[in-house]
N, C-alpha and C positions, 0 to 999 in steps of 0.2 A: 504494500500500500504506499501511497505518497504521504509520508509522516510530516505533520506540522512540527515546527521547531519547538523542542523542549530540551532543557538542559539537564533534566533529571531522568530517572529510570523508574519503572514500575516497582512499587513496594508490595511485598507479598507477606500476608499474615495468615496463619493457620487458626481456625476457629475450633476449639476443642471443648470436650466435656469430660469431667472426671467421674465417669459413670459407665453403665453397661451399654449406652448407645451414643451416637453423635447427636447433633441437633435434629437429624432426621430420625424420628423415633423408631421406625422400622429397621434401622441399620443393624441392630443386634441379631436379626434373623438371617442376614446375608450369609451365604455359605462361606465367604472368605473372611468374615469378621472374626478377629481374635477374641477369645473369651477370658483372658487372664487380666481383666481390668482392675482387679483388686491387688495387683502386684506392681512394684516399681518397674519391672522389666518391660511391661506394656508401654508405659509412658516414656521410658528411656529409649526404647526402639524407635518410637515416633520422633523424639527429640533428635536422635542421630540422623534420621532420614531428612528431617527439615533442615538441619544444619548442612548436611551434604548438598541439599538443594539451595543453599544460601538464602533461605527464608529470613526475613528481618525479625519476625516475631511469632510466637505461638501464644495465644491467650485463651483462658478458660472462662466460659459462661458458668454461672452458679445461681442457685436459688436455695432458700433456707427452709424449705418444707417439701414433703412428698406431695405429688399431685393428688388432691383429695376433694376438690371442689365439685367436680362432676358427680352428681348423685350423692353429694356429701359423704363420700366414701373413697378411701385410698386403694381398696382391694383390686379394682380394675387396673390401676397403675402398676401394682405389684404383679398381678397375674400375667399381664401382657407386656411387661417390661417397659412401660412408658415413663422413663426417667425416674424410677423409684430410688435409684442409688445416686448419692451426691457426696463425694468425698471432700474432706478439707483440703484446701488448695496449697497451703504453704509447704507441707511435706512433699507433695507431688512436684512442685516447682523446684524445690531443693534437690530432689532426686534427679530431675531432668538437667538442672544446672550442673550437677557434678559430672555429667557425661558429655557436656558441650562446653564450648569456649566463647562463641560469638552470638549464638541464637538468643534473641530477646525472649523473656518469659513473663507472661502477664496473668493476673488473677482478678476475678470479679469480687469486689467486697461492697456490701451495702452501707450507705451512710445512715440508714434508718435504724438498723439493729446492731450497730457497732459503736464503741466509744472512740473518739479520735485518738487518745493517747495509746490505747491498746493497739489500734490499727497502725499508727505511725511507728510505733516500736517494732511490731512484727514485720512490717514491710521494709523498714530501714535495715533491719537485721538481714532479711532475705536479700536485699540488694547488695549488702556487703558479702554475704556468702557466695553469691553468684557473679561477683565482680562487676557490679554496675549495669546489670541487664534487666532490671525489674520494670514492670509496667502494671499500673492499677486501672482496671475497668470500673469506673464509678457508676453505681446504680443506686436507685432509691427503693428497690424491691417492688413487688407487684400485687400481692394479694393478702387476704385475711389469714390464710393458713400460716404464712410467715409470721404475721403479727401474733397469732395464737401460740407460737413456739417461744415467744419472748414475753409472755405474760400480759398481752394486750387482747382486747376483744375484736378489734378491727384495724385494718390498715389505714394509715393517715391519707388524707385527701391529696390529690396529685400536686397541686401548687404548694401546699404546706410541706410536702416531702422535699420539693426542690429548695424551698426557703431553708429547711433544716440542712440540706446538702450544702448550700452556699456557706453556712457557718461551719459545718464539719470540715470541708476542704480548706477553709481559711485557717482553722485551728491546726490541721494536719501540716499545712505548709509552714506555719509559724514554728511548729515543733521540729520539722525537718531542718529548719534554718536556725535552730537554737545553738548549734555548734557552727562556728565559722569553718571554712575549708581548711584553714591552717591552724586550728585550735590545738591539735595534738603536737606535743613537743617530744616526749619520750626520751629524755636525756638522763641517763642513769648517773652520769658524773655530777649533775647538779640536783639530782633527785626531783626533777621538775617533769611531771607527766604531761600536763596540759596547761595552757594559758587561761586562767579563770576569767580574764577580761574578754575572751572570745567565746565564752559559753554563757548564754543569756536565758533568763527566765521568760516565760511567756505572759503569765498573769492575765489570761483571757477570762472575761466574764461576759457572757452573751445571753441570748434568749434561750438557747438550747443547751449550751455547754459552759462548764466552768473548768478551767484547766490551768494549773500553775506552771508546770514545766520546770526546768528544761528537760528535753528528751534525754534518755540515758544511752543513746546510740549516736556515735560520731558520724560524719558525712561519709557517703560512699564515693567510689571513683567517678560516678556520673552525677553526683549531687542529688537531684530530685529524680525519683522514678518517673517514667513517661506516664501521662494520664490519658486514658482512653474513655470515650463517652459515646453513647448511642441514642441520646435523646433526639427525637424528630418532631416532638410537639413544639409549639411556639416557645414555651418556656424552656423546654429541653434544648432547643437549638441555641438559645442565648446563653444557657449554662455552659454548653459545649464550647461555644465561641469564646467565652471568657476564660475557661479553665483547661480545656483539653489540648492535647498535642496530636492526637489521632482520633478521628471520628469514624465510627463504624455505622454504616447506613444501609437501608434497604431501598433499592431503586428497581422498579418494575422492568424498565427497558432503558436503552441508551438515550432516547429523547427525553424521557422524564429525568434521567440522571443528570444530563447536561444542564437542564433548567434548574434543578434543585442544587446542583454543585455550584453553579454561578451565584444563585441567591444566597447560599450559605456563606460562601467566601466573602460576599459583601457584608454579611452580619459580623464575620470575624473582624473585618476592617473597622466596622462601626465600634467595636470594642477596643480599638487602638492597637491591634495586633496586625502583623504582616500575614496576608493570606497565604503566602508561599511557605510559611512555617507550619502550616496545618496540613496534616495528611488526611485526605478523605478517601475511605475505602469501602465500597459496597460489597455485600456478601454475594458470592456466586457459588454454584456447584460446577464442577468439571467432571465429565465422564469421557475418558480418552482411551483410545486403543490405536494400534498401528494403522487401522483403516476406519473409515466412517461406518462401514457396515458392522464391523465388530463392536464399535462404540454403541451403535443403536441396539445391538443385542444385549450389551451390558446394561444399558439404560432400561430395557424392558425387565430384566432380572431385578434391578434395583427397585423399580416402581411396584413390582409384584410383592414386595415385602410389607407394605403398609396395610394395616387393617382399619376399618371405620372407627374403632374405639380410639386409635392413636390420636386422630385429629380432634375429636370431641373432648377427650380428657385434657389434651394440651391447650386447646382454646379456653377451656374453663379455668385452667391454671393461670394462663398468661393474662386473660382479661378480667379475672376475678368475678366471674359470673357463671352460674351453673346452667350450662346449655341443656342439661337434662330436664329442666323445668318447662321446656317448650318442645312441641313436636318439631320434627326435622323441617317441615315446611310451614310451620306456624310463625306468623310475623311477630317479632319482638315489639313490645310496647315502648312508648316513649319513656316510661319509668325504667324499664329494662335497659334501654340504651344509655340512660343517664347514669345508671349504676355501674357500667362498665368502666374499668379503671384506666383504660387507654383511649382517650377521645380521638386521637389521630387514627386509630384502627377503625373506629366507628365511621369516621368521615370517609375513609378509604373504601369500606364496604358499601356504604350508602351510595357513594359516587359510582362505584363499579357495577352495583346491582341495579341502579336506577330507581331504587325503592327507599322511601324515608323510613320504612320499618322493615328492614331485611330479616330474613329467616335464618335459623342456624345453618341451613344448607348454603345460604348465600355467604356466610362467614367461612364455611369449609371451602366453597368454590373460589372465593376471592382472597383468602389468606394462605390456603394450602398447608397449614400447620399439620405436622405428622406425615406429609408427603414431601416431595422435593420440588414443589411448585411455588414456594414462598420466596424464592430468589431466582434470578436467571440461571438457566442451565446451559453451559457451554459444552456441547457434545459432539465428538467427532475425532478426526485424526489430530496429531499434534499440531499440524499446520492450521486446521480448522479452529482449534481452541486458541492458538496464538493470534490468529487473525481477529477473533472476536475481542480478545483482551486488548489488543492494540487499537481496535476501533474505539473502544470505550476510553482508553488512556489518551490517545492522541486526539480523540473527538471531544475532549474537554468534559468528560463525565466523572472522572476520578483521578486519584494519584496512585492508586494501587487497588488491591483486591483482598478481601477476607475470604479465604478458601474454606467453604463448609463441606465437610466430608460426607459422602453418601454411605460409606462404610469405612471401618478403620482397622488396621492402618493402610489397607490397600489403596484407598483413594489418594492419600498423600504419596504413597510409593509410586503409583502410576503417574502422578503429576510430575514428580521429581525426575523420574526416569525418562519421560517422554516429552513433557511440555517445557520444562526448565531449559534443556539444551537448545530447543528451538528458539525460545525467547532470547537466550544468550547469543545464539548465532546471528540474530537480527540486531543485536545491540540494544534491546529494549529492557534487558534485566541484567543485573550485576553478575560478574563472574567470580567476585570475591567480596568479602566484607570491607567496609571503609575504615573500620577502627576496632576498638575494644568494647566500648559501651553501646548501649542501645541508642543513646542520643547520637553518638558518632555514626552508627550504621543507618540511622534514618536520615542522616545528612542535615540534622537540625542543630541549631546552637544550644548547647546545654546550659542549664542554670547553675553554674558553679560545679564543684566536685573536687574531691581530694585526690591529688596525684599520687 
């Protein structure tokens, strides 16, 4: 293709789950899916594969409850393997970090059910242990089931969650900066371990949090961990534009992507930041084989793994609404729609269905949760997949891609073996890492850091 001028290259991020399936719920049934997900070897194998393919980052989605909103019961999720397992992420990232040198490693942590000091300490420690490669995917959580695991009766309202998140991230940043980059002295001859004038208390008192500080963890080589955010509501976009370094988005197609990409970059600039410092990466699936015909056969096998229960259970979890209370083709009431915790999803389905009161079937059709239709699917030969990725990248729809696996680890291994060499041959993707830290490798200016 005739490539417009860009001085950067495609950024590649792997989207992972610390559980029995990928973000495609039917993935655990795939005949090539590995089943040793409760062992470090599973995650370390994927980490080595991604680093071999020069991926910039692997990050993990997470939620703080088992899916149990559909039918007010968790048993369907358990029986059919619809994301019932969710392991703690810090040990997993540590295990992956110990077998890699350059791959960035990210985890999702909620600002709604975590305290800033505990989070800042855990994540700063992780960043030190893996040499400055940590990333934090900031979320505000999504449903009442999570609230009930933390002693609350219901989830906070959308805008209130973001207000709390603003203060949370402000406290965390203050704690991460309570040690200057050069505070450590470690001079045995003078018995001077650190310079106390370069370690500062925080003394934060706000609406949601009170925290004295300082943090008990010195700075890592990259300074601050990279911040990822996926908010696509109006408030979510402004939150991401203010705080994030990498934004994970869902674009239906390249035309919609280019429009939303341009609009979001303008919001970034409105917040006094350079649009070029922000990485915008939509989720995609790739199904690749040596020939297009083989890839289509693989796609048919993948799609055959999903069951109807997958979609309904996941929609109920994600949107904090029990879709089992309505018939499959029964319109949702205005009250139903108002109770859904993600207004942007309601807007999307209303627009796509053409109905102000869509049915559960409309939500299944126009979101595809539990199937592989909720993100673009690039299916074909290595050349076919590379062509589509380049069209999005050079067509102004993104700065890179979040690769969502149809099954694991095979989807990552196929991509690294077949697509990465094709992109590298074309000069669209890196042949080696740029540096040691994740900030270095994303080609973005780091905020301090201890050398």
